[in-house]
LOVO-56081 format. One line per 10 residues: number of its first residue (from 1); for each residue x, y negated, z negated of N, C-alpha, C. Coordinates in steps of 0.05 Angstrom, whole numbers. Each point is the difference from the previous one (the first is absolute). Example, Ala and Ser with C-alpha at 12.3 -4.5 7.8 and 13.67 -1.06 7.14 Angstrom:
2
1 = 264/114/-156/-18/-24/0/18/-24/0 | -7/-21/14/16/-24/-1/-15/-22/-14
//
This chain:
506
1 = -101/-222/105/12/26/-3/20/0/-23 | 1/21/-14/21/5/-21/20/19/12 | 26/-4/-7/20/18/9/-6/28/-11 | -4/20/18/-8/26/-9/24/19/0 | 16/0/-19/24/17/-6/-7/20/-18 | -28/40/-249/28/-2/0/5/17/-22 | 9/17/18/10/14/-23/-2/-20/-22 | 9/9/-23/2/-18/-22/23/-18/7 | -6/-25/8/22/-18/9/13/-13/-24 | 13/17/-16/12/-10/-25/20/-21/5
11 = 17/4/20/22/-18/4/-10/-27/10 | -23/0/13/-10/-26/11/-6/-20/-21 | -5/9/-24/-6/-20/-21/23/-19/-4 | 24/7/8/22/-19/-2/-4/-24/17 | -19/1/19/-5/-23/17/-9/-24/-17 | -12/5/-23/-9/-22/-17/23/-17/-10 | 24/11/2/23/-15/-10/12/-18/22 | -10/3/24/10/-17/22/-5/-29/-5 | 20/-16/2/-4/-29/-6/-18/-13/20 | -18/-17/-10/-19/-13/18/14/-21/17
21 = -7/2/26/12/-19/19/-14/-27/-2 | 15/-21/6/-12/-27/-1/2/-15/27 | 16/10/18/3/-14/26/10/19/21 | -6/-7/25/10/16/22/5/-19/23 | 24/2/12/7/-19/21/4/13/27 | -15/22/4/1/12/26/16/26/1 | -5/15/20/13/26/3/24/-3/18 | 24/2/-11/25/-6/15/19/24/-2 | -7/22/14/15/24/-6/26/5/15 | 7/-14/21/22/10/16/27/-6/-13
31 = 17/20/6/27/-4/-9/17/6/24 | 15/-19/9/16/4/24/24/17/-6 | 10/13/22/24/16/-2/-2/22/-21 | -24/10/-3/-5/23/-18/9/-5/-29 | -2/-25/-9/7/-6/-28/-24/-13/-13 | -2/4/-26/-22/-13/-16/13/-15/-23 | -15/-21/-8/10/-16/-22/-22/-6/-19 | 7/-6/-25/-19/-7/-20/11/-24/-16 | -17/-19/-4/8/-24/-15/9/7/-28 | 20/-14/-10/11/6/-26/-18/-11/-22
41 = -19/-17/7/-16/-14/-20/-26/14/-5 | -5/24/11/-25/13/-5/-7/19/23 | -22/14/-3/-8/19/21/-8/-15/26 | 6/13/23/-9/-11/25/-30/2/2 | -12/-17/17/-28/-2/1/-12/22/18 | 15/10/19/-10/20/18/20/22/4 | -9/24/6/18/22/4/15/-4/26 | 27/-1/-1/15/-2/25/0/26/15 | 4/0/26/3/24/15/27/-1/14 | 13/23/2/27/1/10/0/10/29
51 = 7/-19/17/2/7/29/19/-20/13 | 14/10/20/18/-17/15/-13/-12/25 | -26/8/4/-14/-8/24/-23/-20/-6 | 2/-24/11/-21/-19/-3/-26/10/12 | 2/13/23/-25/11/12/-13/21/-17 | 17/18/-11/-11/21/-18/-14/-12/-24 | 13/-21/-11/-12/-14/-23/-27/-12/7 | -1/-12/24/-26/-12/8/-21/21/5 | 7/22/11/-18/22/4/-11/11/-27 | 18/2/-19/-7/9/-27/-21/-19/-12
61 = 6/-26/2/-18/-20/-12/-27/-1/13 | 0/2/27/-26/1/14/-16/25/-8 | 14/22/-3/-14/24/-9/-11/-3/-28 | 14/-13/-18/-10/-5/-26/-25/-17/1 | 0/-20/17/-24/-17/3/-23/16/11 | 5/18/20/-21/17/11/-11/19/-22 | 18/10/-16/-8/18/-22/-19/-14/-19 | 6/-25/-7/-17/-15/-18/-27/-8/12 | 0/-2/27/-25/-6/14/-15/25/8 | 11/23/-8/-12/26/5/0/9/29
71 = 19/-11/16/5/11/26/21/22/-4 | -9/22/-10/19/21/-10/15/13/22 | -13/6/22/15/13/22/20/-19/12 | -7/-25/2/19/-20/10/23/-3/-19 | -5/1/-26/22/-2/-19/19/23/3 | -10/24/3/17/24/3/17/-3/26 | -13/-9/21/15/-4/25/23/-20/-5 | -6/-21/-15/20/-21/-6/24/11/-15 | -6/15/-21/22/12/-16/16/20/16 | -14/15/17/13/19/18/20/-15/19
81 = -10/-23/11/17/-16/17/24/-11/-14 | -4/-8/-25/22/-12/-16/22/21/-5 | -8/25/-4/21/21/-4/15/6/25 | -13/-4/23/14/5/26/19/-24/5 | -9/-23/-7/17/-24/4/25/1/-18 | -4/10/-25/22/2/-18/-2/28/-14 | 14/20/10/-1/27/-11/11/2/-28 | 11/-22/-11/10/0/-28/-19/-15/-19 | -24/-6/9/-19/-16/-15/-16/17/-20 | 10/3/-24/-11/19/-19/-29/-7/-8
91 = -5/-26/-5/-27/-8/-9/-21/6/22 | 7/-4/25/-19/6/22/-6/29/1 | 20/17/-4/-5/29/-1/-18/7/-24 | 4/-13/-23/-17/6/-23/-29/-7/5 | -5/-24/12/-27/-7/5/-13/18/22 | 17/8/19/-11/19/20/-7/27/-13 | 17/9/-19/-7/25/-14/-25/-3/-16 | -5/-23/-12/-23/-5/-17/-26/-1/17 | 2/-9/25/-24/-6/15/-6/17/24 | 20/14/10/-5/17/24/-18/23/-7
101 = -18/7/17/-17/23/-4/9/24/16 | 22/-3/15/12/22/13/19/14/-20 | -6/25/-8/16/13/-21/29/2/7 | 7/6/25/28/3/8/14/-27/-2 | -13/-21/10/12/-26/-1/3/-9/-29 | -19/4/-16/2/-7/-28/23/13/-14 | 3/26/4/22/15/-13/27/-11/10 | 3/-4/26/25/-9/10/7/-28/-10 | -21/-18/-2/5/-27/-9/7/0/-30 | -12/17/-15/6/2/-29/29/9/-4
111 = 8/20/15/28/10/-3/20/-21/9 | -7/-14/22/19/-21/9/2/-23/-20 | -23/-8/-12/1/-21/-20/18/8/-23 | -2/24/-9/16/10/-22/30/-1/7 | 6/8/25/28/0/9/12/-28/0 | -17/-20/7/10/-27/3/-2/-17/-25 | -12/11/-21/-6/-15/-24/25/-12/-12 | 22/14/0/24/-11/-13/10/-26/13 | -7/-5/25/8/-24/13/-20/-23/-3 | -22/5/-13/-21/-20/-3/3/-15/-26
121 = -16/-21/-3/0/-16/-25/-13/16/-23 | 5/-9/-25/-12/14/-23/-30/3/2 | -13/-21/8/-29/1/2/-10/20/21 | 13/0/23/-7/20/20/5/28/-9 | 22/4/-15/6/27/-10/-22/9/-19 | -11/-18/-17/-22/8/-17/-25/6/16 | -5/-15/21/-24/5/17/3/27/13 | 24/6/11/4/26/13/-3/23/-20 | 11/-4/-24/-2/20/-21/-30/5/-8 | -15/-22/-2/-28/3/-7/-15/16/22
131 = 3/-9/25/-15/13/21/8/29/4 | 27/5/1/9/27/5/-6/19/-23 | 4/-10/-24/-4/18/-24/-29/8/-3 | -19/-19/4/-28/6/-1/-7/20/22 | 9/-5/24/-7/18/22/11/28/-4 | 22/1/-14/12/26/-6/-11/14/-24 | -21/-12/-12/-15/13/-21/8/-6/-28 | 18/-19/-4/8/-8/-27/-13/-26/-7 | -25/2/-9/-17/-23/-2/9/-21/-21 | 7/10/-23/7/-18/-22/27/-14/6
141 = 19/14/11/26/-12/7/-4/-21/22 | -18/5/18/-6/-20/21/-13/-25/-12 | -18/4/-18/-13/-23/-14/21/-16/-15 | 18/13/-13/21/-15/-14/16/-17/18 | 7/10/24/15/-16/20/-17/-23/10 | -26/5/3/-17/-22/9/-1/-22/-21 | -2/8/-26/0/-20/-21/25/-17/0 | 23/13/3/25/-14/1/2/-19/23 | -11/8/23/-1/-18/23/-16/-24/-6 | -24/4/-11/-17/-23/-7/13/-19/-19
151 = 13/11/-21/13/-16/-20/23/-16/12 | 13/10/21/22/-14/13/-10/-24/16 | -25/1/10/-11/-22/16/-27/-9/-11 | 0/-12/-24/-26/-8/-12/-13/-24/13 | 13/-11/21/-12/-23/13/-6/6/30 | -1/25/7/-5/8/28/-28/13/2 | -18/-15/10/-28/9/3/-3/24/18 | 18/1/20/-1/23/19/8/26/-13 | 19/-1/-18/7/24/-15/-23/9/-17 | -13/-19/-14/-23/7/-16/-22/13/17
161 = -5/-11/24/-21/10/17/6/29/9 | 25/5/10/7/26/9/-4/21/-22 | 9/-7/-24/-2/19/-22/-29/4/-8 | -16/-22/-1/-28/3/-8/-15/15/21 | 6/-4/25/-14/14/22/4/30/-3 | 25/8/-6/6/28/-3/-14/11/-25 | 1/-15/-22/-14/10/-24/-29/5/5 | -13/-18/15/-28/5/6/-5/25/15 | 20/8/17/-3/25/15/2/24/-17 | 12/-2/-24/2/23/-18/-17/-5/-25
171 = -20/-17/2/-19/-5/-21/12/-13/-25 | 22/-14/3/11/-16/-22/-12/-27/-1 | -26/-1/-3/-15/-25/4/6/-22/-21 | 3/9/-25/5/-20/-21/27/-14/4 | 21/16/7/26/-11/5/0/-18/25 | -15/9/21/-2/-16/24/-13/-27/-6 | -20/0/-16/-14/-24/-8/19/-20/-12 | 17/10/-18/20/-17/-13/20/-12/20 | 9/16/18/20/-10/20/-13/-20/19 | -24/5/8/-13/-19/19/-4/-27/-14
181 = -6/0/-25/-3/-26/-14/27/-14/-3 | 22/16/-3/27/-12/1/5/-14/26 | -8/13/22/4/-12/26/-16/-26/3 | -25/0/-11/-16/-23/2/9/-22/-19 | 14/7/-21/13/-21/-17/21/-15/16 | 13/14/17/21/-13/17/-14/-16/22 | -20/11/13/-14/-13/22/-29/6/-2 | -16/-19/-10/-29/5/-4/-15/6/25 | 12/-7/23/-13/4/26/13/23/15 | 13/18/-14/13/23/13/-22/20/9
191 = -8/-1/25/-23/14/10/1/30/-4 | 22/14/5/0/29/-3/-7/8/-29 | 8/-15/-20/-6/7/-27/-30/-3/-6 | -12/-21/12/-29/-4/-4/-16/23/13 | 9/10/22/-13/22/13/1/25/-18 | 23/6/-11/2/24/-17/-15/-3/-26 | 0/-24/-11/-16/-5/-24/-30/5/5 | -9/-8/23/-28/5/7/-6/30/0 | 18/16/10/-4/29/0/0/12/-29 | 18/-11/-16/0/9/-28/-26/-5/-14
201 = -11/-24/5/-27/-6/-12/-21/19/11 | 2/5/26/-20/18/12/2/28/-11 | 24/9/-5/4/27/-11/-13/2/-28 | -1/-23/-14/-12/-1/-26/-30/-7/1 | -10/-1/25/-28/-7/5/-7/-28/-8 | 20/-17/0/-4/-29/-6/-2/-15/26 | -22/4/13/-3/-9/28/-2/-31/2 | -11/-13/-20/-2/-29/1/29/-12/0 | 16/10/-18/28/-10/-1/15/8/25 | -5/24/10/14/9/25/-7/-19/23
211 = -25/-7/3/-8/-17/23/10/-29/-4 | 3/-8/-25/12/-27/-5/29/0/10 | 15/21/-7/27/1/10/1/1/31 | -19/15/11/-1/1/30/-6/-27/12 | -17/-16/-13/-6/-27/11/26/-16/2 | 17/1/-21/25/-14/0/19/11/21 | 1/26/2/17/14/19/-7/-8/29 | -26/1/6/-9/-6/27/5/-29/7 | -4/-18/-20/5/-28/6/29/-6/6 | 18/15/-12/29/-4/5/9/10/27
221 = -14/20/11/8/13/25/-24/2/19 | -11/-23/9/-24/1/16/3/12/27 | 25/1/10/5/11/27/11/28/0 | 1/13/-23/10/27/-2/-23/20/-3 | 3/24/11/-23/19/-2/-2/14/-27 | 22/3/-15/-2/16/-24/-19/-11/-21 | -1/-27/-4/-20/-10/-20/-29/9/7 | -7/0/25/-27/9/8/-2/30/-4 | 21/15/6/0/29/-4/-3/6/-30 | 15/-13/-17/-2/5/-29/-28/-8/-10
231 = -10/-22/10/-27/-8/-8/-20/23/7 | 3/11/24/-17/22/8/2/24/-19 | 24/7/-7/4/23/-16/-11/-4/-28 | 4/-23/-12/-10/-5/-27/-30/-2/0 | -12/-12/21/-29/0/2/-11/28/3 | 14/16/15/-9/28/3/1/15/-27 | 22/-5/-15/2/13/-26/-23/-9/-18 | -9/-25/4/-22/-11/-16/-27/9/10 | -1/15/22/-25/9/11/-14/-20/18 | 13/-22/7/-11/-20/18/8/6/29
241 = -12/21/11/10/11/25/-4/-18/24 | -22/-14/2/-5/-17/23/21/-23/0 | 5/-12/-23/20/-21/-2/28/11/6 | 5/24/-9/26/12/6/4/2/30 | -20/10/14/2/2/29/6/-27/14 | -12/-21/-10/5/-26/11/29/-8/-3 | 12/5/-23/28/-8/-4/19/18/15 | -6/25/3/18/17/17/-1/-10/28 | -23/-7/10/-2/-10/27/14/-27/3 | -1/-16/-21/14/-26/1/31/5/1
251 = 10/20/-14/28/6/2/8/8/28 | -17/17/13/6/9/27/-3/-23/20 | -16/-19/-6/-3/-24/18/26/-16/-1 | 13/0/-23/26/-15/-2/22/16/13 | 0/27/-3/21/17/12/-13/27/5 | -6/5/26/-14/24/8/17/25/-6 | 26/-3/-4/18/23/-5/3/6/-30 | -14/-15/-17/3/5/-29/-18/24/-7 | 12/23/3/-15/25/2/-12/9/-27 | 10/-9/-22/-12/7/-25/-29/-11/-2
261 = -5/-22/13/-28/-10/0/-18/17/18 | 11/11/21/-15/19/16/-7/25/-16 | 19/10/-15/-5/22/-18/-20/-8/-22 | 2/-24/-9/-19/-10/-20/-29/1/9 | -4/-6/26/-27/2/11/-10/29/-2 | 18/19/7/-8/28/-2/-6/9/-28 | 17/-9/-19/-4/7/-28/-27/-11/-10 | -6/-24/8/-24/-13/-10/-25/13/11 | 0/6/26/-23/14/11/-4/27/-12 | 23/14/-6/-2/26/-12/-14/-1/-27
271 = 7/-20/-16/-12/-4/-26/-29/-9/2 | -7/-13/22/-27/-9/4/-18/24/9 | 12/22/7/-15/24/9/-2/3/30 | 12/-19/15/-1/2/29/25/14/10 | 1/26/-1/24/15/6/7/-1/30 | -20/-1/17/6/-1/28/13/-26/8 | -10/-22/-11/13/-26/5/28/-1/-12 | 3/12/-24/26/2/-13/20/14/19 | -8/22/12/18/15/18/8/-17/24 | -18/-15/10/6/-18/23/21/-20/-8
281 = -2/-12/-24/19/-20/-9/27/14/-5 | 0/23/-12/25/15/-5/14/6/27 | -15/8/19/11/6/27/15/-24/11 | -11/-23/-3/13/-24/10/27/-5/-15 | -1/5/-26/25/-4/-16/21/20/8 | -8/25/4/19/21/8/12/-6/27 | -16/-10/19/10/-6/26/20/-23/0 | -4/-19/-19/17/-24/0/24/2/-19 | 3/23/-14/20/2/-21/27/10/10 | 22/-15/-3/26/9/10/14/19/-18
291 = -8/1/-26/14/16/-20/-13/28/-2 | 16/21/4/-11/27/1/-12/8/-27 | 13/-6/-22/-10/7/-26/-27/-13/-5 | -3/-25/8/-25/-14/-3/-22/13/17 | 7/8/24/-20/13/17/-10/26/-14 | 17/15/-11/-9/24/-15/-18/-8/-23 | 7/-21/-14/-17/-9/-23/-28/-8/10 | -1/-15/22/-26/-9/10/-16/24/10 | 13/19/12/-15/24/9/-11/15/-24 | 14/1/-22/-11/13/-24/-23/-16/-11
301 = 1/-26/1/-23/-16/-8/-24/6/18 | 5/3/25/-22/8/18/-11/27/-7 | 17/19/-7/-9/27/-7/-19/0/-24 | 6/-19/-19/-17/-1/-24/-29/-8/7 | -4/-14/22/-27/-7/8/-17/25/5 | 13/21/10/-14/26/5/-7/13/-27 | 18/-3/-20/-6/11/-26/-25/-14/-12 | -1/-26/3/-23/-15/-10/-26/9/13 | 2/9/25/-24/10/14/-4/30/-5 | 17/12/-17/-1/29/-6/4/17/25
311 = 14/-11/20/8/15/24/28/10/-5 | 3/20/-16/26/9/-9/15/15/22 | -15/11/19/14/13/23/16/-20/16 | -12/-23/5/14/-21/16/22/-12/-17 | -5/-4/-26/21/-11/-17/24/19/0 | -5/26/-2/21/20/1/16/-2/26 | -14/-2/22/13/-1/26/19/-24/1 | -10/-23/-8/16/-24/2/25/1/-18 | -4/9/-25/22/1/-19/20/22/8 | -9/22/11/18/21/9/18/-10/23
321 = -13/-15/19/16/-11/22/21/-19/-10 | -7/-16/-20/19/-19/-11/23/15/-13 | -6/21/-15/22/16/-13/18/12/21 | -10/10/22/16/12/21/18/-21/13 | -12/-22/7/15/-21/14/21/-13/-19 | -7/-4/-25/19/-11/-19/23/19/-4 | -6/26/-1/22/20/-2/19/-2/24 | -11/-2/23/16/0/25/18/-25/1 | -10/-22/-13/15/-25/1/16/-6/-26 | 1/20/-17/15/-2/-25/-10/-21/-19
331 = -26/-4/-1/-13/-18/-20/-11/19/-21 | 18/9/-18/-8/20/-19/-21/-10/-20 | 1/-25/-8/-19/-10/-19/-28/1/11 | -4/-10/25/-26/0/12/-10/28/6 | 18/18/6/-8/28/4/-11/11/-26 | 15/-4/-22/-9/10/-26/-26/-13/-9 | -3/-26/5/-25/-13/-8/-24/10/15 | 3/5/26/-23/11/15/-8/27/-10 | 19/17/-6/-6/27/-10/-13/-1/-28 | 11/-18/-17/-11/-2/-27/-29/-10/1
341 = -5/-19/18/-27/-11/2/-20/21/9 | 8/18/18/-17/22/8/-8/17/-24 | 20/4/-18/-5/16/-24/-19/-14/-20 | 0/-27/1/-15/-15/-20/-30/4/3 | -10/1/25/-29/3/3/-8/28/9 | 19/17/6/-8/27/9/-14/16/-22 | -19/16/7/-16/16/-20/13/27/-5 | 16/10/18/12/26/-3/27/-3/-16 | 0/11/-24/24/-4/-17/25/12/13 | -2/24/11/23/13/12/11/-16/23
351 = -18/-9/18/9/-16/22/13/-26/-9 | -11/-12/-21/11/-25/-11/28/6/-11 | 3/22/-14/26/6/-12/21/5/22 | -8/12/22/19/4/22/8/-27/12 | -18/-19/2/7/-27/10/19/-13/-20 | -4/4/-25/18/-13/-20/28/12/1 | 2/26/4/26/12/3/14/-12/25 | -14/-3/22/11/-12/24/8/-29/-4 | -17/-14/-16/6/-28/-5/26/-4/-16 | 3/17/-20/25/-2/-16/24/8/17
361 = -3/20/16/22/8/18/8/-22/20 | -21/-15/9/6/-21/19/19/-22/-11 | 0/-3/-26/16/-21/-12/30/5/2 | 8/24/8/28/7/1/9/10/28 | -16/-6/20/7/10/27/27/-11/10 | 4/-26/-3/24/-12/11/17/-14/-22 | -10/-1/-24/15/-13/-22/5/-29/6 | -18/-13/15/3/-28/6/-14/-18/-20 | -20/11/-14/-16/-17/-17/16/-10/-24 | -6/-25/-7/10/-10/-26/-11/17/-22
371 = 16/5/-20/-9/17/-23/-25/-12/-13 | -2/-26/0/-23/-13/-13/-26/7/15 | 0/-1/27/-23/8/15/-6/30/-2 | 21/16/1/-3/29/-1/-12/8/-27 | 11/-11/-22/-9/8/-27/-29/-9/-6 | -7/-24/9/-27/-9/-4/-20/18/15 | 6/6/25/-19/18/15/0/28/-12 | 23/10/-8/0/26/-13/-16/1/-25 | 1/-22/-16/-15/-1/-25/-30/2/6 | -9/-14/21/-29/1/7/-8/28/10
381 = 19/12/14/-6/27/10/-1/20/-22 | 18/-1/-19/0/18/-23/-24/-4/-17 | -9/-24/-4/-24/-5/-16/-24/13/13 | -3/-3/26/-23/11/14/2/31/0 | 25/10/2/3/30/0/-9/11/-27 | 9/-13/-22/-8/9/-26/-30/1/-4 | -13/-21/10/-29/-2/-2/-14/22/16 | 10/4/24/-12/21/17/3/28/-11 | 24/5/-11/5/26/-12/-17/5/-24 | -3/-21/-17/-18/2/-23/-28/5/8
391 = -9/-14/21/-28/2/10/-5/28/11 | 21/13/12/-4/27/11/6/22/-20 | 3/-7/-25/3/19/-21/28/11/-5 | 20/-13/13/28/9/-3/14/-18/-20 | -7/3/-25/10/-18/-21/30/2/-3 | 12/24/2/29/2/-3/15/-15/22 | -10/4/24/12/-14/23/-4/-31/-2 | -23/-7/-10/-5/-29/-5/19/-11/-20 | 5/14/-21/19/-9/-20/28/-2/11 | 7/18/18/27/-1/12/3/-25/17
401 = -21/-6/16/1/-25/16/1/-24/-18 | -15/0/-22/1/-23/-18/27/-3/-13 | 13/23/-6/27/-1/-12/20/-13/19 | -3/6/26/18/-13/20/-5/-30/0 | -25/-8/-2/-6/-29/0/10/-13/-25 | -2/14/-23/10/-10/-25/30/-4/1 | 14/19/12/29/-3/3/7/-24/18 | -14/-3/21/4/-23/18/-4/-26/-15 | -21/-2/-16/-7/-24/-15/22/-5/-22 | 12/21/-11/20/-5/-20/26/-11/12
411 = 4/4/26/24/-8/14/-3/-27/14 | -25/-9/4/-4/-24/16/-23/-16/-12 | 7/-25/-8/-20/-17/-14/-17/-16/19 | 1/6/25/-18/-13/20/-29/2/-9 | -15/-22/1/-27/0/-11/-19/19/15 | 3/2/26/-17/18/15/3/29/-11 | 25/7/-5/6/27/-10/-11/3/-28 | 4/-20/-17/-10/1/-27/-31/2/-1 | -13/-15/17/-29/1/1/-10/27/10 | 13/12/20/-7/27/9/2/20/-23
421 = 22/-2/-15/4/18/-22/-22/-3/-22 | -6/-25/-8/-21/-4/-20/-27/10/11 | -6/-7/26/-25/8/11/-3/30/1 | 22/14/8/-1/29/1/-4/12/-28 | 14/-12/-19/-3/10/-28/-29/-3/-9 | -13/-23/7/-28/-4/-7/-18/20/14 | 6/5/25/-17/20/15/2/28/-12 | 25/7/-8/4/27/-11/-16/3/-27 | 2/-21/-16/-15/0/-26/-30/1/5 | -9/-17/18/-29/-1/6/-10/27/10
431 = 16/13/17/-8/26/11/-3/21/-22 | 14/-4/-22/-2/18/-23/-22/-9/-20 | -14/-22/7/-21/-10/-17/10/-18/-23 | 25/-7/1/11/-17/-21/0/-29/9 | -24/-11/0/-4/-27/11/11/-21/-18 | 0/4/-26/10/-20/-18/29/-6/5 | 17/21/2/28/-4/5/5/-8/29 | -18/8/18/4/-8/28/-2/-30/4 | -17/-13/-16/-5/-29/4/26/-16/-2 | 17/6/-19/25/-15/-4/17/2/25
441 = 1/24/12/16/4/25/-13/-14/24 | -25/3/3/-14/-12/23/1/-30/-1 | 0/-12/-23/1/-29/-2/27/-11/10 | 20/17/2/26/-9/10/1/1/31 | -21/8/13/-1/3/29/-24/-14/12 | -4/-25/-8/-24/-14/9/3/-13/27 | 23/3/14/2/-10/27/-13/20/20 | -6/24/-9/-11/21/18/-31/1/-4 | -15/-6/20/-30/0/-3/-10/28/-7 | 12/21/10/-10/27/-7/5/6/-30
451 = 22/-10/-10/5/3/-29/-21/-14/-16 | -9/-23/9/-20/-16/-14/-27/16/-1 | -6/15/21/-24/16/-1/1/21/-23 | 23/13/-2/4/20/-21/0/-14/-28 | 12/-24/-1/1/-15/-25/-29/-7/-9 | -16/-8/19/-28/-6/-7/-14/25/-11 | 5/23/12/-12/24/-10/11/7/-28 | 26/-4/-4/12/6/-27/-13/-18/-21 | -3/-26/6/-13/-18/-19/-28/10/-6 | -15/8/20/-27/9/-4/-1/25/-17
461 = 18/19/5/1/25/-15/7/-4/-30 | 14/-22/-5/7/-6/-28/-18/-21/-13 | -22/-7/14/-19/-18/-12/4/-29/4 | 22/-8/15/5/-28/5/-15/-9/25 | -26/-2/-3/-18/-4/23/5/-27/14 | 4/-21/-17/4/-27/12/26/-1/16 | 21/13/-11/25/1/15/-3/15/26 | -15/22/-1/-5/16/25/-14/-17/21 | -21/-15/-8/-14/-16/19/17/-23/11 | 17/-11/-17/18/-21/10/19/10/21
471 = 11/24/-4/18/11/19/-15/7/26 | -24/11/-2/-15/5/24/-6/-25/16 | -7/-22/-14/-5/-25/13/25/-10/14 | 23/4/-13/25/-9/12/5/15/26 | -5/26/0/4/16/25/-19/-9/22 | -25/-5/-8/-20/-9/20/7/-26/13 | 12/-18/-16/5/-27/10/29/-5/9 | 16/21/1/27/-2/11/-1/4/30 | 12/-18/15/-2/1/29/28/4/12 | 9/25/-1/26/8/12/-6/19/23
481 = 15/-3/22/-6/17/23/15/27/-1 | 6/10/-24/16/24/-2/-18/25/-1 | 13/23/5/-14/25/-2/-9/5/-29 | 18/-6/-19/-7/5/-28/-25/-16/-8 | -2/-25/9/-24/-16/-6/-25/12/13 | 3/9/25/-23/12/14/-10/25/-15 | 18/16/-9/-8/25/-14/-11/-7/-28 | 12/-19/-13/-10/-8/-27/-27/-12/2 | -5/-18/19/-26/-13/3/-21/21/6 | 6/20/16/-19/21/6/-7/16/-25
491 = 20/5/-16/-5/15/-25/-17/-16/-19 | 5/-25/-3/-16/-17/-18/-29/-2/9 | -4/0/26/-27/-1/11/-14/27/-4 | 14/20/-11/-13/26/-3/0/16/25 | 17/-9/20/2/14/25/29/7/6 | 12/15/-18/28/8/3/5/12/27 | 22/-8/12/6/9/28/4/30/-1 | -16/15/17/3/29/2/7/5/29 | 24/10/5/9/5/27/-6/29/9 | -6/4/25/-3/27/10/27/13/4
501 = 0/24/9/25/14/5/17/-17/20 | 26/-3/-6/17/-15/18/1/12/28 | 9/-16/19/1/9/28/16/26/2 | -11/21/12/14/26/1/23/-1/20 | -3/-14/22/21/1/21/22/-19/-7 | 12/5/-23/22/-17/-8/26/14/5
//
């Protein structure tokens, strides 16, 4: 499993100036009596953490180990426990803010970390600034703080890993690749870095190299479930579904509670076309999942199986229930995502637009969401709204929605937002028949399978037949369990998803 958490990442290029590490003598972060020290002869090898409690320190360190082994729920529980043991522990609050999927808990932890930052060490203050500033929507300032943190600890492999892991979550793959190699320069057998490098290779469709990294990773951690889980996911990405199933089951044999492998079984069966078996596997994951946000996510994955079967009535029922329950429990992001997904495959433009209005409204119900999550989801909603309005002949309203997205993109350099903006610009141009200019915009949004379908068409319309075929082949051979991939694959097969009228009794 990869931790599932760029704009133009201009500031990240300063990472290249970080001095290469040559040695690492262990992670020794505690500072007794709430004081931190740094040797006068050079930078410390590890980021110190400021706490007066030995127990809180130990809880923090165990949580960091769980985080690197991808026991993510256990890591969150550990950081939560550390903050209770020492309510002045700023770094523990920062990591809780970064990793909690409960929006209320995340907001409270972020505010508490900021309050306590003045009492923390310089490195911790940079970490808090990075996490809080990014979550509050100031992407470039957050990146700058992250760079300064890395430069302060050029011999701490764990700092490199945390930063690289986050960068991969926001599609900063090139920068993440650089940081992971820095970590491996310090410790060639640093297993978490090998895991993430394997995913970077897989994202580039370099599956031979990805599996070589996985061989090393699995050999280093033979008794841990995540190497088998990651093996399964990369094999699934490569289209080797039967082998993927074997590795997911091997992970569950090591630890039956490692629920991402249970979800992996559902994802793999869904891509194999066995939607009924996929639903059975998702049901097991939902029943065993302690985290409410994850349960909503898994239920949405299950709903997509009905879309693949073109049973849009049942997909609507499932997603609507999720939106209602998420609203009642103040999970605004999952509420908005469920409503947006209903609009993605719905055939009725007006009904879809109503869902999109509700989705955007959901993002501000309680004001608990981090600005980063809110703005990314809003960008996706605005992009889909512009496309739907253009499709229904309301070009002025479509332009108004696009203008809102453009304003959001000008204020936030988050890559998800930037890609939505470029993709929407390409769609608007293509809708007007201007395929030549659309291509440049669409090429900036190649993480979205549906954009790739439009890009293939734009290439074809401008006579770039070989490029069009290459993009179509890429869509056909991409194995992601997302709704976007399901819709894109259907379109490439010449069987674009056509939904009936949405459920009336809504």
